[in-house]
C-alpha positions as CSV (number, residue, x, y, z in Angstrom):
1,M,0.2,65.6,216.4
2,S,3.9,65.9,215.5
3,T,6.2,68.8,214.8
4,G,8.1,69.1,211.6
5,S,7.6,70.0,207.9
6,D,4.6,69.3,205.7
7,S,3.6,65.6,205.4
8,A,1.2,64.2,202.9
9,A,-1.9,62.5,204.1
10,S,-4.5,60.9,201.9
11,G,-8.2,61.6,202.7
12,G,-11.7,61.9,201.5
13,R,-13.4,65.1,200.4
14,V,-13.5,67.8,203.0
15,T,-15.1,71.1,202.3
16,A,-15.9,74.2,204.4
17,G,-18.6,76.7,204.2
18,E,-20.1,76.9,200.7
19,A,-17.0,75.7,198.9
20,A,-17.7,73.4,196.0
21,D,-16.8,69.7,196.1
22,G,-13.2,69.0,195.5
23,E,-12.0,72.6,196.0
24,Q,-9.5,73.5,198.6
25,E,-10.3,76.7,200.6
26,P,-7.5,79.2,201.0
27,A,-5.7,79.0,204.3
28,P,-7.2,81.4,207.0
29,P,-5.0,84.1,208.3
30,A,-3.5,83.8,211.8
31,T,-5.6,85.3,214.6
32,V,-3.4,87.7,216.6
33,F,-4.2,88.1,220.4
34,A,-2.6,90.7,222.7
35,R,-2.4,88.9,226.1
36,P,-1.1,90.5,229.3
37,W,1.6,88.8,231.4
38,V,0.7,87.5,234.9
39,L,2.6,85.7,237.6
40,N,2.5,82.0,237.7
41,P,0.2,80.8,240.5
42,S,3.2,79.0,242.1
43,V,5.1,82.3,242.2
44,V,2.1,84.1,243.8
45,A,2.0,81.3,246.4
46,A,5.7,81.8,247.1
47,A,5.2,85.5,247.5
48,V,2.4,84.9,250.0
49,V,4.5,82.4,252.0
50,A,7.5,84.8,251.9
51,T,5.4,87.7,253.2
52,V,4.0,85.6,256.0
53,C,7.4,84.2,257.0
54,L,9.0,87.6,257.1
55,V,6.2,89.3,259.0
56,A,6.1,86.4,261.5
57,G,10.0,86.4,261.8
58,F,10.1,90.1,262.6
59,T,7.2,90.1,265.0
60,T,8.4,87.1,266.9
61,A,12.1,87.8,266.6
62,R,12.7,84.4,265.0
63,V,15.6,84.3,262.5
64,D,14.7,80.9,261.1
65,L,11.3,82.1,259.8
66,A,13.0,85.1,258.2
67,L,15.6,82.8,256.6
68,V,12.8,80.8,255.1
69,G,11.1,83.8,253.7
70,V,14.1,85.6,252.3
71,P,15.0,83.1,249.5
72,L,11.3,83.0,248.4
73,A,11.1,86.8,248.3
74,V,14.3,87.0,246.3
75,A,13.0,84.5,243.8
76,V,9.7,86.4,243.4
77,A,11.7,89.7,242.9
78,L,13.9,88.1,240.2
79,A,10.9,86.7,238.4
80,W,9.2,90.1,238.5
81,E,12.4,91.8,237.3
82,R,12.8,89.5,234.3
83,R,9.2,89.9,233.2
84,P,8.7,90.9,229.5
85,G,6.7,93.8,228.3
86,A,3.2,94.6,229.4
87,T,1.6,92.4,226.7
88,V,2.7,89.8,224.3
89,G,1.3,89.3,220.8
90,V,0.4,85.7,220.0
91,G,-0.8,84.6,216.5
92,V,-2.7,81.3,216.2
93,R,-3.8,79.6,213.0
94,T,-5.4,76.2,212.6
95,A,-6.1,74.6,209.2
96,V,-7.0,71.3,207.7
97,E,-5.7,70.0,204.4
98,T,-6.7,66.9,202.5
99,T,-5.2,65.1,199.5
100,G,-6.2,62.0,197.6
101,G,-9.4,60.7,196.0
102,E,-12.7,59.4,197.3
103,N,-11.5,55.7,197.2
104,E,-8.6,56.3,199.5
105,A,-8.4,56.3,203.2
106,S,-10.3,59.0,205.0
107,R,-7.5,61.0,206.5
108,A,-6.6,64.7,206.7
109,T,-3.7,66.8,207.7
110,A,-4.2,69.2,210.7
111,I,-1.9,72.2,210.9
112,V,-1.4,74.5,213.9
113,E,0.9,77.6,213.5
114,V,1.9,79.8,216.4
115,T,3.8,83.1,216.1
116,V,5.1,85.1,219.1
117,D,6.3,88.7,218.7
118,D,8.4,88.8,221.9
119,P,11.1,86.1,222.8
120,T,9.7,83.6,225.3
121,D,11.1,80.4,226.8
122,A,8.3,78.1,225.7
123,V,4.7,77.8,224.4
124,E,2.0,75.8,226.1
125,L,-0.8,74.5,223.7
126,R,-4.1,72.9,224.5
127,L,-5.1,70.8,221.5
128,A,-8.5,69.2,221.0
129,L,-8.8,66.8,218.1
130,R,-12.1,65.5,216.7
131,G,-13.7,63.1,219.1
132,Q,-10.9,63.2,221.7
133,A,-10.3,64.9,225.0
134,P,-8.1,68.0,225.0
135,A,-4.4,67.5,225.6
136,D,-1.8,70.0,227.0
137,V,1.7,70.1,225.5
138,V,4.7,72.4,226.1
139,V,7.0,73.0,223.1
140,S,9.6,75.5,222.1
141,V,8.7,78.6,220.1
142,R,10.5,77.2,217.1
143,S,8.6,73.9,217.2
144,A,5.3,75.7,217.7
145,A,5.8,77.7,214.5
146,R,4.3,74.7,212.6
147,I,2.8,71.6,214.1
148,V,1.5,69.0,211.6
149,G,-0.4,65.9,212.3
150,S,-2.6,63.3,210.6
151,L,-6.3,63.0,211.5
152,R,-8.6,60.1,210.7
153,L,-12.0,61.3,209.4
154,A,-14.1,58.7,211.2
155,H,-17.4,60.6,210.8
156,S,-19.2,62.5,208.1
157,G,-21.2,65.7,208.4
158,P,-20.3,69.0,210.1
159,Q,-17.6,68.7,212.7
160,R,-14.8,70.6,214.4
161,L,-11.6,68.8,213.6
162,V,-9.0,70.7,215.6
163,T,-9.0,73.4,218.3
164,A,-6.0,75.2,219.7
165,E,-5.5,77.4,222.7
166,V,-2.1,79.0,223.4
167,R,-0.3,80.7,226.2
168,T,3.4,81.7,226.4
169,L,5.8,80.9,229.3
170,G,8.4,83.4,230.5
171,A,11.7,82.8,232.1
172,D,11.6,79.5,234.1
173,A,7.8,79.6,233.7
174,S,7.6,82.1,236.6
175,I,5.5,84.4,234.5
176,V,2.9,83.4,231.9
177,S,0.5,85.0,229.6
178,E,-3.2,84.5,229.7
179,P,-4.5,81.9,227.3
180,T,-5.8,83.0,223.9
181,A,-9.3,82.4,222.7
182,P,-9.8,79.0,221.1
183,N,-8.9,79.0,217.4
184,S,-10.6,76.1,215.5
185,S,-11.2,74.7,212.1
186,D,-14.7,73.5,211.2
187,R,-15.3,71.3,208.2
188,V,-18.1,69.5,206.5
189,V,-17.1,66.0,205.5
190,H,-19.3,64.6,202.7
191,P,-20.4,61.0,203.0
192,R,-19.6,58.7,200.1
193,P,-22.6,57.2,198.2
194,V,-22.7,53.5,197.7
195,S,-24.0,51.7,194.6
196,I,-27.7,50.7,194.6
197,R,-29.0,48.2,192.0
198,S,-32.7,48.2,192.7
199,L,-34.9,51.2,193.4
200,P,-38.4,50.9,194.9
201,L,-41.1,53.0,193.3
202,P,-44.2,54.7,194.8
203,A,-47.5,52.9,194.7
204,R,-48.7,55.1,191.9
205,L,-46.9,57.4,189.4
206,I,-48.6,60.7,188.6
207,G,-45.9,62.5,186.7
208,L,-46.4,63.5,183.1
209,T,-43.0,62.2,181.8
210,G,-40.2,60.1,183.1
211,P,-38.4,56.8,182.8
212,H,-41.0,54.6,184.4
213,A,-44.1,53.0,182.9
214,S,-47.3,54.1,184.6
215,A,-50.7,52.4,184.6
216,R,-52.4,55.0,182.4
217,A,-52.5,55.1,178.6
218,G,-50.3,57.6,176.7
219,D,-47.2,58.0,174.8
220,G,-44.6,55.5,176.0
221,G,-42.7,52.4,175.1
222,E,-44.5,49.4,176.6
223,F,-47.5,47.9,174.8
224,R,-50.9,48.1,176.5
225,D,-53.7,47.0,174.2
226,V,-55.4,47.4,170.8
227,D,-58.8,49.2,171.0
228,R,-61.2,51.1,168.8
229,F,-60.4,54.6,167.7
230,A,-61.8,57.1,170.1
231,P,-61.8,60.9,170.3
232,G,-58.4,62.0,171.6
233,D,-56.4,59.2,169.9
234,R,-53.7,60.3,167.5
235,L,-53.9,59.3,163.8
236,R,-50.3,58.0,163.9
237,R,-51.5,55.4,166.5
238,I,-53.8,53.6,164.0
239,D,-52.8,50.0,163.6
240,W,-53.7,49.2,160.0
241,K,-53.0,45.5,160.3
242,A,-55.3,45.2,163.3
243,T,-57.9,47.3,161.5
244,A,-57.8,45.0,158.5
245,R,-58.3,41.9,160.7
246,R,-60.9,43.2,163.2
247,A,-62.9,45.8,161.4
248,Q,-66.6,44.8,161.1
249,S,-67.9,47.7,159.1
250,P,-66.5,50.5,156.9
251,G,-65.0,53.3,159.0
252,D,-63.9,51.1,161.9
253,L,-60.4,51.9,163.0
254,F,-58.2,50.3,165.7
255,V,-55.3,52.0,167.5
256,R,-52.4,50.5,169.3
257,R,-52.1,52.0,172.8
258,T,-49.0,52.1,175.0
259,M,-48.3,52.9,178.6
260,A,-47.5,56.4,179.5
261,T,-44.2,57.1,181.1
262,S,-43.8,58.9,184.4
263,D,-41.3,59.8,187.1
264,A,-41.3,59.1,190.8
265,A,-41.3,61.7,193.6
266,V,-39.0,60.6,196.4
267,Q,-38.8,62.4,199.8
268,L,-35.8,61.6,202.1
269,V,-36.6,62.3,205.7
270,V,-33.7,62.2,208.2
271,D,-34.2,62.2,212.0
272,S,-31.0,63.8,213.1
273,R,-31.8,64.2,216.8
274,D,-29.9,61.1,217.8
275,D,-26.2,60.3,217.1
276,L,-25.4,57.0,218.6
277,T,-22.6,54.5,218.1
278,A,-22.8,50.7,218.6
279,R,-21.4,50.8,222.1
280,V,-24.3,51.5,224.4
281,A,-22.0,52.4,227.3
282,E,-20.8,55.5,225.3
283,W,-24.2,56.8,224.4
284,A,-23.9,59.5,227.2
285,A,-20.1,59.9,227.0
286,V,-18.7,63.4,226.3
287,H,-15.8,62.0,224.2
288,P,-16.9,58.6,222.7
289,E,-14.4,56.4,220.9
290,P,-14.3,57.1,217.1
291,A,-16.8,54.7,215.5
292,V,-19.5,54.7,212.9
293,S,-22.6,56.4,214.4
294,S,-26.3,56.4,213.4
295,Q,-25.9,59.8,211.8
296,D,-23.1,58.5,209.6
297,V,-25.4,55.6,208.5
298,A,-28.3,58.0,207.9
299,R,-26.2,60.4,205.7
300,E,-24.8,57.5,203.7
301,A,-28.3,56.1,203.1
302,A,-29.7,59.5,202.2
303,I,-27.0,60.5,199.8
304,S,-26.8,57.1,198.2
305,L,-30.6,57.0,197.5
306,A,-30.6,60.6,196.3
307,T,-27.8,59.9,193.8
308,A,-29.4,56.7,192.5
309,Y,-32.9,58.2,192.1
310,S,-31.5,61.4,190.5
311,A,-29.5,59.3,188.0
312,A,-32.7,57.4,187.1
313,G,-34.4,60.7,186.2
314,D,-36.7,60.9,189.3
315,R,-37.4,63.9,191.5
316,V,-35.8,63.9,194.9
317,G,-36.6,66.0,198.0
318,F,-35.2,66.2,201.5
319,D,-36.4,67.1,205.0
320,D,-34.6,67.3,208.3
321,L,-36.8,66.7,211.3
322,T,-34.7,69.0,213.5
323,D,-35.0,72.0,211.3
324,A,-38.3,72.7,209.5
325,S,-36.7,75.5,207.4
326,R,-34.4,73.1,205.6
327,Q,-37.1,71.2,203.7
328,I,-36.4,70.8,200.0
329,P,-39.3,69.9,197.7
330,P,-38.7,67.1,195.1
331,R,-37.1,68.2,191.9
332,A,-34.9,66.8,189.2
333,G,-31.6,67.9,187.7
334,R,-27.9,67.9,188.6
335,R,-27.9,71.3,190.4
336,H,-30.8,70.2,192.5
337,L,-29.0,67.0,193.4
338,Q,-26.0,69.0,194.6
339,R,-28.3,71.0,196.8
340,V,-29.8,67.9,198.3
341,Q,-26.3,66.4,198.9
342,R,-25.2,69.6,200.6
343,A,-28.3,69.5,202.9
344,V,-27.6,65.8,203.7
345,A,-24.0,66.6,204.6
346,L,-25.1,69.4,207.0
347,T,-27.4,67.2,209.0
348,G,-26.6,66.6,212.6
349,P,-27.8,67.0,216.2
350,R,-28.6,70.6,217.1
351,G,-28.8,70.1,220.8
352,V,-32.5,71.0,221.1
353,V,-35.1,68.2,220.8
354,S,-38.4,69.5,219.5
355,D,-41.4,67.7,218.0
356,R,-43.1,68.7,214.8
357,V,-46.5,70.1,215.4
358,R,-47.6,69.2,211.9
359,A,-46.3,66.6,209.5
360,P,-44.4,68.1,206.6
361,V,-46.4,68.4,203.4
362,L,-45.2,66.0,200.7
363,A,-45.7,65.8,196.9
364,P,-48.8,63.8,195.9
365,G,-48.0,60.1,195.5
366,A,-44.4,60.5,196.8
367,L,-42.3,57.6,198.1
368,V,-41.1,58.5,201.6
369,Y,-37.9,57.2,203.3
370,V,-37.9,57.8,207.0
371,M,-34.3,57.3,208.4
372,S,-34.3,57.1,212.1
373,T,-33.2,55.1,215.1
374,F,-36.9,54.9,216.2
375,L,-36.0,55.4,219.8
376,D,-38.9,57.8,220.3
377,E,-42.4,58.4,218.9
378,Q,-41.9,61.3,216.5
379,A,-40.6,59.3,213.5
380,L,-43.2,56.6,214.2
381,R,-46.0,59.2,214.3
382,L,-44.9,60.9,211.0
383,A,-44.5,57.6,209.2
384,L,-48.0,56.5,210.2
385,T,-49.4,59.9,209.2
386,W,-47.9,59.7,205.7
387,R,-49.0,56.1,205.3
388,A,-52.5,57.0,206.2
389,G,-52.4,59.8,203.6
390,G,-51.8,57.2,200.8
391,H,-48.0,57.5,200.5
392,R,-45.7,54.5,200.3
393,V,-43.4,54.7,203.3
394,I,-40.2,52.8,203.9
395,A,-38.7,53.0,207.4
396,V,-34.9,52.7,207.4
397,D,-33.3,51.7,210.6
398,V,-29.9,53.4,210.9
399,L,-28.9,52.3,214.4
400,P,-25.6,50.3,214.3
401,G,-25.5,46.9,215.9
402,T,-25.7,47.4,219.6
403,D,-23.0,46.2,222.1
404,S,-24.1,46.2,225.7
405,G,-20.7,45.3,227.1
406,G,-19.6,47.3,230.2
407,L,-23.1,48.1,231.4
408,A,-24.2,47.7,235.0
409,Q,-27.2,45.5,235.8
410,R,-29.7,48.3,236.1
411,E,-28.3,49.8,232.8
412,I,-28.8,46.5,231.0
413,L,-32.4,46.4,232.3
414,A,-33.0,50.0,231.0
415,F,-31.4,49.1,227.7
416,R,-33.6,46.1,227.2
417,T,-36.7,48.1,228.0
418,V,-35.7,50.7,225.4
419,M,-35.0,48.1,222.7
420,L,-38.4,46.4,223.5
421,E,-40.2,49.7,223.0
422,R,-38.3,50.1,219.7
423,E,-39.4,46.6,218.5
424,L,-43.0,47.4,219.3
425,R,-42.7,50.5,217.2
426,F,-41.5,48.4,214.3
427,Q,-44.5,46.1,214.7
428,R,-46.9,49.0,214.6
429,L,-45.2,50.2,211.4
430,A,-45.5,46.8,209.8
431,A,-49.1,46.5,210.8
432,A,-49.9,49.8,209.1
433,G,-48.3,48.7,205.8
434,V,-45.0,50.5,206.2
435,D,-42.0,48.7,204.6
436,L,-39.0,48.1,206.9
437,M,-35.3,47.8,206.1
438,R,-32.0,48.1,207.9
439,W,-29.1,50.1,206.5
440,Q,-25.7,48.9,207.7
441,N,-22.3,50.0,206.5
442,G,-20.5,47.3,204.6
443,A,-23.6,45.1,204.3
444,G,-24.0,45.7,200.5
445,D,-25.4,42.3,199.6
446,E,-28.0,42.3,202.3
447,R,-29.0,45.9,201.5
448,N,-29.3,45.2,197.8
449,A,-31.4,42.1,198.5
450,T,-33.8,44.1,200.6
451,L,-34.1,46.8,198.0
452,R,-34.7,44.2,195.3
453,E,-37.5,42.7,197.3
454,L,-39.1,46.1,197.9
455,S,-38.8,46.9,194.2
456,R,-40.9,44.0,193.1
457,P,-44.4,44.8,191.9
458,R,-47.1,44.0,194.4
459,R,-50.5,42.5,193.6
460,T,-53.5,44.3,195.0
461,R,-56.3,42.3,196.5
């Protein structure tokens, strides 16, 4: 953070609350706190030492002890005499502003504004930026009026970008005010969808209309066969050339039949209980280094697939394994896509790990994407349940490439055990007929190749 005037910073889309994409929320008003003045702990300690020295000097008739206590007592008295009023009003406002388009660098501008109604010597701020440990700085009242700094938006989803606590310092910092309550700015950073060239389809399409050719006869575009006229066939489907060639008796009619069109039902399931980066040593860290995490990968995969399927005319649904109330059934349309995108952007660890008692109910014949790190059994159990119910399931591994550097010997052994259990889960999924793919940021060619392979029609034995 740096003090000064406004500075431009390019960044991606940042929204707060229910604001629409691309809109900038109005700046929140400053929160005013009335904080009482208290003596600095060092001044209190000086008062205690002065009292002890004076009492000991008078009782023991030692002038040296009294001479030690007198300057300290005078300093404490002067500090108390120069104290301001009973309370001081401190206003704190934090805000985050973004400029630029989606293709520019993901950066934002954090603003902290402090107002003080009484004159003070300095202001002490405790600033906590996204993903970093809090830092204490002491600035003048004029400099604290507006502090502007640039933030790098390393993650997507809901996050607290900046938090500020303020306390004022009196003359020579001998008297200070109590710190204010934290004032923070929360934002929802929307992930950016990537282009997808091939889209896998469910094993069977049961919709009545859509962009895909199904296996049943009906009104569509692709030719199926030529057969005798039967009850239910439309007269406009009669093929007079085929009738002239193949009719054996008067009254025989032949119709040209086509494939019926249908849409696909796609359910995106995100396991948001884990949020892990590539560095294994930081999986339990309170303030890990800014890096792409598994939730960032899951949000990018979910919002990319939702955008691609919705553009193709298919129905898209969403489900978060940490919150059963946030399930969205598959539907089509632009407004429904915005609802799904908003739900994807709000996914994140809730702090409480709970297993689903029952598997979420899906649309008949839906294609299910399960996006998880597969470090526990819940995602595996649900994927196997849906596969046994006749759905086509694609397990998407969202764990970034792991780096075990900096681990102790016993931690390496535990990490290898966890990864071995994870590999066994993938083998169980493959044995049950679940398709597997890995989603990595920046690996567009590999991702499109995997999706193209999954999109090929399969022969049934």
